[in-house]
C-alpha positions in Angstrom: -5.2 -14.8 3.2 -5.9 -15.6 -0.1 -8.8 -13.9 -2.7 -11.6 -16.7 -2.3 -11.4 -15.4 1.6 -11.3 -11.8 1.0 -14.6 -12.2 -1.5 -16.6 -12.1 1.7 -15.5 -8.6 2.4 -16.3 -5.0 1.5 -13.0 -3.8 1.9 -9.7 -4.1 3.0 -7.8 -1.9 5.0 -3.8 -2.3 4.7 -1.7 -1.4 7.8 1.4 -3.8 7.4 4.7 -2.9 8.0 6.6 -4.6 5.2 6.3 -4.3 1.3 6.5 -8.0 0.5 3.0 -8.5 2.8 2.0 -5.3 1.2 2.2 -7.0 -2.4 0.8 -10.0 -0.9 -2.3 -8.2 0.5 -2.4 -6.2 -3.0 -2.6 -9.2 -5.0 -5.3 -11.3 -3.4 -7.4 -8.5 -2.9 -6.9 -7.4 -6.4 -7.8 -10.9 -7.6 -10.9 -11.1 -5.5 -11.9 -7.5 -6.6 -12.2 -6.1 -3.1 -11.0 -2.2 -3.2 -7.7 -2.4 -0.9 -6.9 1.1 1.0 -3.1 0.7 2.3 -1.2 2.9 4.4 2.3 3.5 5.4 4.4 5.7 7.8 8.0 6.1 7.7 8.7 8.5 10.8 7.1 11.8 9.7 6.4 10.7 6.3 3.5 8.9 5.3 1.2 7.2 2.5 -2.0 6.0 1.4 -3.0 4.5 -1.8 -6.3 3.3 -2.9 -6.4 0.2 -5.3 -9.9 -0.3 -6.9 -10.0 -3.4 -8.9 -10.0 -3.6 -11.8 -9.9 0.0 -13.0 -7.0 1.6 -10.6 -3.3 0.9 -10.5 -2.4 -1.6 -7.9 0.6 -1.6 -5.4 2.9 -3.8 -8.0 2.2 -1.5 -10.8 4.3 1.6 -9.4 7.3 -0.9 -9.0 10.5 -1.1 -10.8 13.2 -3.6 -11.0 15.4 -2.1 -8.2 12.2 -2.6 -5.4 11.9 -6.2 -6.7 15.6 -6.4 -6.1 15.2 -4.9 -2.5 12.3 -7.4 -1.8 14.3 -10.4 -2.9 16.7 -9.6 -0.2 15.8 -11.2 3.4 17.7 -10.3 6.6 17.3 -11.2 10.4 15.9 -8.9 12.8 19.4 -8.6 14.4 21.1 -7.5 11.1 23.7 -10.1 11.5 24.9 -12.1 8.8 23.3 -9.9 6.4 24.6 -8.1 3.1 21.5 -5.6 3.4 20.4 -3.6 6.3 18.2 -0.9 6.1 17.6 1.3 9.6 14.0 1.1 11.0 12.7 4.1 12.1 10.2 4.2 15.1 6.5 5.2 14.3 5.7 9.0 14.8 2.2 8.7 16.9 1.1 11.7 14.8 2.2 10.9 11.6 0.2 7.3 12.0 -2.8 9.2 13.5 -2.9 11.1 10.0 -2.4 8.1 7.7 -5.0 6.4 9.9 -7.3 8.9 9.4 -7.1 9.3 5.7 -7.4 5.5 5.1 -10.9 5.5 7.2 -11.9 8.8 4.9 -11.2 6.5 1.8 -12.9 3.4 3.2 -16.1 5.5 4.3 -16.5 7.2 0.9 -16.0 3.6 -1.0 -18.3 1.9 1.4 -20.7 5.0 0.7 -20.2 5.1 -3.2 -18.4 8.3 -3.2 -15.0 8.3 -5.5 -11.9 7.5 -3.3 -8.5 9.0 -4.3 -7.3 7.4 -7.8 -3.6 7.8 -6.8 -1.4 8.0 -3.9 -1.6 10.6 -1.2 2.0 11.4 0.2 2.4 12.9 3.6 5.0 15.0 4.7 5.0 15.6 8.8 8.0 17.8 8.4 6.6 20.5 6.5 2.8 19.7 7.3 2.1 19.3 3.6 0.6 16.4 1.7 0.1 15.9 -2.2 -1.1 13.7 -4.9 1.4 11.4 -7.0 -0.2 10.6 -10.2 0.0 6.6 -10.7 -0.5 4.5 -14.1 -1.6 1.2 -14.3 1.4 -1.0 -15.6 0.2 -3.2 -18.6 2.9 -6.0 -17.5 1.7 -6.2 -14.3 0.8 -9.9 -13.1 -2.5 -8.4 -11.2 -3.9 -7.2 -14.5 -3.3 -10.1 -16.9 -6.3 -11.9 -15.3 -9.8 -11.3 -16.2 
């Protein structure tokens, strides 16, 4: 789905299982100026980031060269014939429930005109805690270079 198709939406909720797909959705929603509420989990941990174009940092703003090097590596589902393998952790139902609930809360805030979270919320199911990680817009980010 590209920016043209996204312009018809009030917001986008992202529940994708890989970074490349997240960055694709992030860029297209940013260029369409449609708010994007991204959520992700990894076992007992999760995160939610609200991207409100053109004012907030986007997902790509928080990435560095090492993140992009990992993205460039492709591997098969079986892990065969690959140099890079990242073990997958099964989804944990309470973590996915917490992250989904926060995403919905942020979507309701956006749709009702309330101020959404402006940074990345990290949830740790091991300790039962959450905290906010401050993010800055990257002036060199390709999503912010377009008018």
